[in-house]
Structure formats: structure tokens, C-alpha cells
KOLZA-297017 format. One line per field, with one value per residue: residue number from 0; x negated, z negated, y of N, C-alpha, C, CB in turn; residue in one letter. Coordinates in Angstrom, 1 decimal, padded with zeros to 4 digits, always signed. Glycine has a CB too. Example, Ala and Ser with C-alpha at 12.3 -4.5 7.8 and 13.67 -1.06 7.14 Angstrom:
BEGIN
resi = (0|1)
neast = (-013.2|-012.8)
nup = (-007.8|-007.1)
nnorth = (-005.7|-002.2)
caeast = (-012.3|-013.7)
caup = (-007.8|-007.1)
canorth = (-004.5|-001.1)
ceast = (-013.2|-012.9)
cup = (-007.8|-007.9)
cnorth = (-003.3|+000.0)
cbeast = (-011.3|-014.1)
cbup = (-009.0|-005.7)
cbnorth = (-004.5|-000.6)
resn = (A|S)
This chain:
BEGIN
resi = (0|1|2|3|4|5|6|7|8|9|10|11|12|13|14|15|16|17|18|19|20|21|22|23|24|25|26|27|28|29|30|31|32|33|34|35|36|37|38|39|40|41|42|43|44|45|46|47|48|49|50|51|52|53|54|55|56|57|58|59|60|61|62|63|64|65|66|67|68|69|70|71|72|73|74|75|76|77|78|79|80|81|82|83|84|85|86|87|88|89|90|91|92|93|94|95|96|97|98|99|100|101|102|103|104|105|106|107|108|109|110|111|112|113|114|115|116|117|118|119|120|121|122|123|124|125|126|127|128|129|130|131|132|133|134|135|136|137)
neast = (-040.5|-042.1|-043.5|-044.4|-043.2|-040.6|-037.3|-036.3|-037.8|-038.0|-036.9|-033.7|-034.0|-036.0|-034.4|-032.4|-034.1|-035.0|-032.6|-032.1|-034.1|-033.9|-031.7|-030.4|-028.6|-026.8|-028.6|-029.8|-032.7|-033.6|-036.8|-037.8|-036.6|-037.4|-040.2|-040.1|-039.3|-041.0|-043.1|-042.7|-042.3|-043.3|-041.1|-038.3|-036.2|-034.4|-032.8|-030.4|-028.4|-025.3|-021.7|-019.2|-016.7|-013.3|-010.5|-007.4|-004.9|-002.3|-001.2|-001.9|-003.8|-005.6|-007.7|-010.0|-009.8|-011.6|-014.0|-013.9|-015.6|-018.1|-018.0|-016.0|-017.9|-019.9|-020.0|-021.0|-023.5|-024.2|-024.6|-022.8|-022.8|-023.6|-024.4|-027.5|-028.1|-030.1|-031.8|-033.2|-036.4|-035.9|-033.9|-035.5|-037.1|-035.2|-034.4|-036.7|-036.8|-034.5|-035.3|-037.6|-035.6|-034.3|-035.8|-037.0|-036.1|-034.1|-031.5|-030.5|-028.1|-028.7|-027.5|-027.8|-026.4|-025.4|-023.6|-023.5|-022.0|-020.2|-022.1|-023.0|-020.5|-020.3|-022.4|-021.7|-023.2|-024.8|-025.8|-028.9|-032.4|-032.4|-031.7|-029.9|-029.5|-027.6|-027.4|-026.5|-025.5|-023.9)
nup = (-048.8|-051.8|-052.7|-055.2|-056.6|-059.1|-059.5|-060.5|-060.0|-057.3|-054.8|-053.5|-050.4|-050.0|-051.1|-049.2|-047.2|-048.3|-048.3|-045.6|-044.7|-046.0|-044.6|-042.1|-039.4|-036.6|-033.8|-035.6|-037.2|-039.9|-041.0|-038.7|-037.8|-039.6|-039.7|-037.1|-037.8|-039.4|-038.0|-036.5|-038.8|-038.8|-037.6|-038.4|-041.0|-042.5|-043.1|-042.9|-043.7|-042.8|-042.4|-041.5|-041.2|-039.8|-038.6|-039.0|-037.1|-036.5|-038.8|-041.1|-044.2|-046.8|-047.1|-044.7|-042.0|-042.7|-044.0|-047.1|-046.6|-047.3|-050.4|-050.9|-049.9|-051.8|-054.0|-053.4|-052.6|-050.0|-047.8|-046.1|-043.2|-040.5|-038.7|-038.0|-039.2|-038.1|-039.5|-037.6|-037.6|-034.9|-032.1|-029.6|-031.0|-032.0|-029.3|-028.5|-030.5|-029.9|-027.1|-028.1|-030.0|-027.8|-026.3|-028.0|-027.8|-030.3|-030.3|-030.5|-030.4|-029.6|-029.6|-029.2|-030.7|-029.2|-029.9|-031.7|-033.2|-033.9|-035.1|-037.2|-038.6|-039.5|-041.4|-043.1|-042.9|-042.0|-038.5|-037.9|-036.9|-035.8|-035.5|-034.2|-034.4|-033.7|-034.3|-033.7|-034.2|-033.1)
nnorth = (+030.3|+030.0|+026.9|+026.4|+028.2|+029.4|+028.9|+031.2|+033.0|+033.4|+035.2|+037.0|+036.6|+034.7|+032.6|+032.2|+031.6|+028.9|+028.0|+027.6|+025.9|+023.5|+022.3|+020.4|+019.5|+018.2|+019.4|+021.3|+021.8|+022.7|+023.1|+023.4|+025.9|+027.7|+027.8|+028.9|+031.5|+032.3|+032.6|+035.0|+037.1|+039.7|+040.8|+040.9|+042.3|+040.9|+038.0|+035.9|+033.0|+031.5|+031.4|+032.9|+032.8|+032.9|+035.4|+035.1|+035.5|+035.0|+034.5|+036.7|+037.0|+037.1|+035.6|+034.3|+032.4|+029.0|+030.1|+029.9|+027.3|+026.7|+026.9|+024.5|+022.6|+022.7|+020.9|+018.8|+019.1|+020.5|+022.9|+024.2|+025.6|+027.6|+029.7|+031.6|+034.9|+037.5|+040.7|+042.8|+045.0|+047.0|+047.2|+045.8|+044.1|+042.3|+041.2|+040.0|+038.0|+036.3|+035.4|+034.1|+031.9|+030.9|+029.3|+027.5|+025.2|+024.2|+023.7|+026.1|+028.9|+031.8|+035.3|+038.7|+041.2|+043.7|+046.1|+048.8|+050.2|+048.5|+046.7|+048.4|+048.6|+046.1|+045.8|+047.8|+050.5|+053.3|+054.5|+053.1|+052.3|+049.6|+046.1|+043.5|+040.2|+037.3|+033.6|+031.0|+027.2|+024.5)
caeast = (-040.3|-043.5|-042.9|-045.1|-042.4|-039.5|-036.1|-035.7|-038.5|-037.4|-036.4|-032.5|-034.6|-036.6|-033.5|-031.8|-034.7|-035.3|-031.6|-032.5|-035.5|-033.4|-030.7|-030.1|-027.3|-026.9|-029.8|-030.6|-034.1|-034.3|-038.2|-038.5|-036.3|-038.2|-041.5|-040.2|-038.7|-042.2|-043.9|-042.2|-041.7|-043.3|-039.9|-037.2|-036.0|-033.7|-032.1|-028.9|-027.9|-023.9|-020.5|-018.5|-015.1|-012.4|-009.4|-006.2|-004.0|-001.1|-000.8|-003.0|-003.8|-006.9|-008.9|-010.7|-010.2|-012.8|-014.1|-014.6|-016.2|-019.4|-017.3|-015.9|-018.8|-021.1|-020.5|-021.4|-024.8|-024.0|-024.4|-022.1|-023.0|-024.0|-025.2|-028.2|-027.8|-031.4|-031.9|-034.8|-036.5|-035.5|-033.1|-036.6|-037.4|-034.2|-034.3|-037.9|-036.4|-033.5|-035.7|-037.9|-035.0|-033.8|-037.2|-037.4|-035.6|-033.6|-030.2|-029.7|-027.3|-029.0|-027.0|-028.3|-025.3|-026.1|-022.5|-023.9|-020.9|-019.7|-022.9|-022.7|-019.5|-020.4|-023.4|-022.0|-024.2|-024.7|-026.8|-030.5|-033.0|-032.5|-031.6|-028.8|-029.6|-026.7|-027.9|-025.5|-025.6|-022.7)
caup = (-050.2|-052.1|-053.4|-056.7|-057.5|-060.0|-058.5|-061.4|-059.7|-056.1|-054.3|-052.8|-049.1|-050.3|-051.3|-048.0|-046.3|-048.7|-047.5|-044.2|-045.1|-046.4|-043.6|-041.3|-038.7|-035.0|-033.5|-036.3|-038.1|-040.9|-041.0|-037.4|-038.2|-040.8|-039.1|-036.0|-038.5|-040.0|-037.0|-036.2|-040.0|-038.9|-036.8|-039.4|-042.3|-043.4|-042.7|-043.9|-043.1|-043.3|-041.7|-042.1|-041.3|-038.8|-038.8|-038.8|-036.3|-036.6|-040.3|-041.7|-045.4|-047.7|-047.0|-043.5|-041.9|-042.8|-044.7|-048.0|-046.3|-048.3|-051.6|-050.5|-049.9|-052.6|-055.1|-052.3|-052.2|-048.8|-047.7|-045.0|-042.6|-038.6|-037.9|-038.9|-038.5|-038.3|-039.1|-037.2|-037.4|-033.7|-031.1|-028.8|-031.6|-032.1|-028.0|-028.5|-031.0|-029.1|-026.4|-029.0|-029.9|-026.7|-025.9|-029.0|-028.0|-031.3|-029.8|-030.7|-029.2|-029.8|-029.3|-029.7|-031.1|-029.3|-030.0|-032.7|-033.7|-034.6|-036.3|-038.5|-039.6|-040.3|-042.1|-044.0|-042.8|-040.8|-037.5|-038.3|-035.8|-036.4|-034.2|-034.9|-033.9|-034.1|-033.9|-033.7|-033.9|-032.9)
canorth = (+030.3|+029.4|+025.7|+026.6|+029.4|+028.7|+029.9|+032.2|+033.9|+033.5|+036.3|+036.3|+036.2|+033.1|+031.2|+032.0|+030.7|+027.9|+027.2|+027.1|+024.9|+022.3|+021.8|+019.4|+018.7|+018.0|+019.8|+022.3|+021.2|+023.5|+023.1|+024.0|+027.2|+028.7|+028.0|+030.2|+032.7|+032.7|+033.1|+036.8|+037.4|+041.2|+041.3|+041.3|+042.7|+040.2|+036.6|+035.4|+031.8|+032.0|+030.9|+034.0|+032.4|+033.8|+036.1|+034.5|+036.6|+034.5|+034.3|+037.1|+036.9|+037.8|+034.5|+033.7|+030.4|+028.4|+031.3|+028.9|+026.0|+026.6|+026.6|+023.3|+021.3|+022.9|+019.9|+017.1|+019.5|+021.0|+024.2|+024.0|+026.8|+027.3|+030.4|+032.3|+036.1|+038.1|+042.0|+043.6|+046.1|+047.4|+046.2|+045.0|+042.9|+041.4|+040.6|+039.1|+036.6|+035.6|+034.8|+032.8|+030.7|+030.2|+028.6|+026.7|+023.7|+023.4|+024.0|+027.4|+029.5|+033.3|+036.5|+039.9|+042.3|+045.2|+047.2|+049.5|+050.4|+047.1|+046.6|+049.4|+048.2|+044.9|+046.1|+048.8|+051.3|+054.2|+054.3|+053.2|+051.9|+048.0|+045.3|+042.1|+038.7|+036.1|+032.5|+029.7|+025.7|+023.7)
ceast = (-041.5|-043.1|-043.5|-043.8|-041.3|-038.5|-035.7|-036.7|-038.5|-036.7|-034.9|-032.9|-035.3|-035.6|-032.8|-032.5|-035.1|-033.8|-031.4|-033.0|-034.8|-032.2|-030.8|-029.3|-027.7|-028.4|-030.5|-031.3|-034.5|-036.0|-038.4|-037.8|-037.0|-039.6|-041.4|-039.7|-040.0|-043.0|-044.0|-041.5|-042.3|-041.9|-038.7|-037.4|-035.7|-033.2|-031.0|-028.3|-026.2|-023.2|-019.6|-016.8|-014.3|-011.2|-008.1|-005.0|-002.8|-000.7|-001.7|-002.6|-005.0|-008.0|-008.9|-010.6|-011.5|-013.7|-014.7|-015.2|-017.2|-018.8|-016.8|-016.7|-019.7|-021.3|-021.0|-023.0|-024.7|-023.9|-023.9|-021.9|-023.3|-024.5|-026.0|-028.5|-029.5|-031.1|-033.5|-035.0|-036.1|-034.8|-034.2|-036.8|-036.5|-033.9|-035.5|-037.4|-035.6|-034.0|-036.8|-036.9|-034.5|-034.6|-037.6|-037.0|-034.9|-031.7|-029.6|-029.0|-027.4|-028.1|-026.9|-026.8|-025.7|-025.0|-023.2|-023.3|-020.2|-020.6|-023.1|-021.8|-019.8|-021.4|-023.1|-022.7|-024.3|-026.0|-028.2|-031.2|-033.2|-032.0|-030.9|-029.0|-028.5|-027.0|-027.2|-025.7|-024.1|-022.8)
cup = (-050.7|-053.1|-055.2|-057.2|-058.0|-059.0|-059.2|-060.8|-058.3|-055.5|-053.5|-051.4|-049.2|-050.6|-050.0|-047.3|-046.9|-048.4|-046.5|-044.1|-045.1|-045.2|-042.7|-040.7|-037.0|-034.6|-034.4|-037.3|-038.9|-041.2|-039.9|-037.5|-038.9|-040.3|-037.9|-036.9|-038.7|-039.0|-036.5|-037.6|-039.7|-038.0|-037.7|-040.5|-043.2|-042.9|-043.6|-043.3|-043.9|-042.6|-042.0|-041.8|-040.1|-039.1|-038.6|-038.4|-036.5|-037.9|-041.2|-043.8|-046.0|-047.5|-045.2|-042.9|-042.0|-043.3|-046.1|-047.9|-047.3|-049.6|-051.4|-050.7|-050.9|-053.9|-054.4|-052.1|-050.9|-048.9|-046.1|-044.2|-041.2|-038.2|-039.2|-038.2|-039.4|-038.2|-038.6|-037.3|-036.2|-032.8|-030.2|-029.7|-031.8|-030.3|-027.7|-029.1|-030.7|-027.9|-027.0|-029.5|-028.8|-026.0|-027.0|-029.0|-029.4|-030.9|-030.5|-029.8|-030.1|-029.2|-029.5|-029.7|-030.6|-029.3|-031.2|-033.5|-034.7|-035.7|-037.5|-039.4|-040.3|-041.7|-043.3|-044.1|-041.7|-040.0|-038.1|-037.3|-036.4|-035.5|-035.1|-034.2|-034.8|-034.0|-034.4|-033.4|-033.8|-033.7)
cnorth = (+029.4|+028.1|+025.4|+027.4|+028.9|+029.4|+030.7|+033.3|+034.4|+034.7|+035.9|+036.1|+034.7|+032.5|+031.4|+031.4|+029.1|+026.8|+026.7|+026.0|+023.4|+021.6|+021.2|+019.2|+019.0|+018.2|+020.7|+021.4|+022.6|+024.0|+023.8|+025.7|+028.0|+028.8|+028.9|+031.3|+033.1|+033.3|+034.6|+037.1|+039.1|+041.7|+041.5|+041.9|+041.8|+039.2|+036.2|+034.1|+031.5|+031.2|+031.7|+033.7|+033.5|+034.3|+035.3|+035.5|+036.1|+034.6|+035.2|+037.2|+037.4|+037.0|+034.7|+032.4|+029.9|+029.2|+030.6|+028.0|+025.8|+026.1|+025.0|+022.3|+021.3|+021.5|+018.7|+017.7|+019.7|+022.2|+024.4|+025.1|+026.5|+028.1|+031.5|+033.7|+037.1|+039.8|+042.5|+044.8|+047.5|+046.3|+045.2|+044.0|+041.9|+040.4|+039.8|+037.9|+035.5|+034.7|+033.5|+031.6|+030.5|+029.2|+028.0|+025.2|+023.3|+023.6|+024.9|+028.2|+031.1|+034.2|+037.5|+040.6|+043.6|+046.3|+048.1|+049.7|+049.7|+046.5|+047.2|+049.1|+047.1|+045.0|+047.0|+050.0|+051.9|+054.1|+054.4|+052.7|+050.5|+047.5|+044.0|+041.0|+037.9|+034.8|+031.3|+028.8|+025.4|+022.2)
cbeast = (-038.7|-044.6|-043.3|-046.8|-042.1|-039.4|-034.9|-035.7|-039.6|-036.7|-037.5|-031.2|-035.8|-037.5|-032.3|-031.5|-036.0|-035.9|-030.9|-033.3|-036.3|-032.7|-030.3|-030.2|-025.5|-025.8|-029.7|-029.8|-035.8|-033.9|-038.8|-037.8|-035.6|-038.2|-042.0|-039.1|-037.7|-042.9|-043.6|-040.8|-042.3|-044.9|-039.6|-036.5|-035.3|-032.9|-033.2|-027.5|-029.2|-023.5|-020.1|-019.3|-014.5|-012.1|-009.3|-005.9|-004.3|-001.0|-000.8|-003.4|-003.6|-006.7|-008.5|-011.9|-009.8|-013.3|-012.5|-014.1|-016.8|-020.1|-016.1|-015.8|-019.6|-020.9|-019.5|-020.2|-025.7|-023.0|-025.7|-021.1|-023.9|-023.1|-024.0|-029.5|-025.8|-032.6|-031.4|-035.3|-037.5|-036.6|-032.1|-038.0|-037.8|-032.7|-034.2|-039.1|-035.9|-032.6|-036.0|-038.4|-034.1|-033.4|-038.4|-037.0|-036.9|-034.3|-029.3|-030.4|-025.2|-030.4|-026.5|-029.6|-025.0|-027.1|-020.9|-024.2|-020.3|-019.7|-023.7|-022.3|-018.3|-021.0|-024.3|-022.3|-025.1|-024.5|-026.7|-031.0|-034.2|-031.7|-033.3|-027.1|-031.3|-025.6|-029.1|-024.4|-026.4|-022.4)
cbup = (-050.7|-053.0|-052.4|-056.9|-056.9|-061.9|-058.0|-063.1|-059.9|-056.1|-053.3|-052.8|-048.7|-051.5|-052.8|-047.5|-045.9|-050.1|-047.6|-043.5|-046.8|-047.9|-043.2|-041.6|-039.4|-034.0|-032.4|-036.9|-036.9|-042.0|-041.0|-035.7|-038.8|-042.4|-038.6|-034.5|-039.9|-040.6|-035.9|-034.7|-041.5|-038.1|-035.7|-039.7|-042.5|-043.9|-042.8|-043.9|-043.4|-043.1|-041.9|-041.4|-043.3|-037.6|-037.9|-040.2|-034.6|-036.2|-040.7|-040.9|-045.6|-049.4|-047.7|-043.6|-040.5|-041.6|-044.9|-048.7|-044.7|-048.7|-052.0|-049.3|-048.7|-053.5|-056.1|-050.1|-052.5|-048.2|-048.0|-045.3|-043.3|-037.5|-036.5|-039.4|-038.8|-036.9|-040.2|-035.9|-037.6|-033.2|-029.9|-028.4|-032.8|-032.7|-027.1|-029.1|-031.8|-028.4|-025.7|-030.1|-030.7|-025.8|-025.3|-030.2|-027.9|-032.9|-029.7|-031.2|-029.0|-029.3|-029.1|-028.7|-032.7|-027.9|-030.5|-032.6|-033.0|-033.5|-036.2|-038.2|-038.9|-039.3|-041.2|-044.6|-043.0|-041.3|-036.4|-039.5|-035.2|-037.7|-033.2|-035.0|-034.1|-033.5|-034.3|-033.2|-035.1|-031.0)
cbnorth = (+029.8|+030.5|+024.3|+027.6|+030.7|+029.1|+029.3|+031.8|+033.4|+032.7|+036.8|+037.2|+037.3|+032.8|+031.2|+032.9|+031.6|+028.2|+027.5|+027.9|+025.4|+022.7|+022.4|+018.6|+019.4|+019.2|+020.3|+023.6|+020.5|+022.9|+021.8|+022.9|+027.3|+028.1|+026.7|+030.1|+032.6|+031.8|+032.3|+037.1|+036.4|+041.7|+040.3|+040.4|+043.5|+040.8|+035.5|+036.6|+030.5|+033.5|+029.6|+035.5|+032.6|+033.1|+037.1|+033.7|+036.7|+033.2|+032.7|+038.8|+035.7|+037.8|+032.6|+033.8|+029.7|+027.9|+032.1|+028.5|+025.9|+028.0|+027.7|+023.3|+021.1|+024.7|+019.4|+016.9|+018.5|+020.7|+024.9|+023.6|+027.7|+027.2|+031.3|+031.6|+036.9|+037.4|+042.7|+043.5|+045.9|+047.9|+047.3|+045.7|+043.2|+042.6|+041.7|+039.7|+036.9|+036.7|+035.8|+033.3|+030.5|+031.1|+029.5|+027.3|+022.8|+024.2|+023.0|+028.3|+028.5|+033.7|+036.5|+040.6|+042.5|+045.5|+046.5|+050.3|+050.4|+045.9|+046.6|+050.5|+048.0|+043.8|+046.8|+048.4|+050.9|+055.6|+055.3|+052.4|+052.7|+047.5|+045.0|+042.3|+038.2|+036.1|+032.5|+029.6|+024.8|+023.5)
resn = (M|N|T|N|Q|S|L|R|D|A|T|V|Q|D|I|Q|L|E|L|I|R|R|T|R|F|N|T|F|D|G|E|R|I|C|D|L|L|E|R|Y|R|S|H|W|R|A|V|L|F|D|S|P|G|L|P|N|F|D|K|P|G|S|L|L|L|S|G|L|I|K|L|R|D|L|D|T|N|I|W|N|V|D|T|V|F|V|L|T|H|T|P|D|Q|A|R|E|L|E|V|A|F|E|E|S|N|T|G|A|M|P|R|V|I|S|D|M|D|E|T|D|R|A|L|G|M|M|R|E|E|Y|G|L|L|K|V|W|W|D)
């Protein structure tokens, strides 16, 4: 995000990148992650910083386990997430980014999601030429 840009003028993508940039926990250094993403900007369509939650198979309900942890911590100015999702233009670009994260010494645990049907369902779209990388930090 352009530091001279007002929040009102920022794109939703700019805001996601700013959330990454502001975040530091364990080995996650948001400045370094943003620098890496910027170096590979031509590879990706979109980046999302999230923590999607988990289904509770023992007691199914309409809310995911830890799915609202972000809401819980907003009043303390914490965006409590641990995963960066990167939508790339091609599967090969997702694999290249996976290697870049593995070599980044940032504590990242990257994994290309190669099941296109699973990805299509998660994205709510029909098969297109894209790749998906999930990068998690403990």
C-alpha cells in the first residue's frame, strides 16, 4: 500500500497487504512477507491474510472452531490470523512461490493446493487456469 494513500482510496487488496505488513508474531515478519510478495507480484492475482477456522465434526453448528478469533481480538488492535492464501495466474507460479517461501527463512510452511476441484469449491468458481498457495505460520 502506498503510505501516502488514504485508507478511503486503498483497494481491498491494498488493505490485505497492509494487514500483513503490520503483523509480527513468532517467526512471522510482515515487512519481510510483503517484500517477498512484492518481488513476485507478477505471479499472483490476489493475496488474503486469514485464519479460516475448522469444522466441528463432534458438534456441528453454523460457526467454525476459532473462526471468529479475528473478531475477538479486534478491540485490542490485533488481526489474529496465521495463514496467507495466494491466488496465482498459473499452477507453476504457485509452485515457484512455494519454493520462494520455503527458501525465505521466515518460518513459513507453504503448500500448493493441487486438487483443482477442492480449490474450485473453495473459491466458488469453475475451473480456470490458476494456482493456489496456502502459507501457514505457527
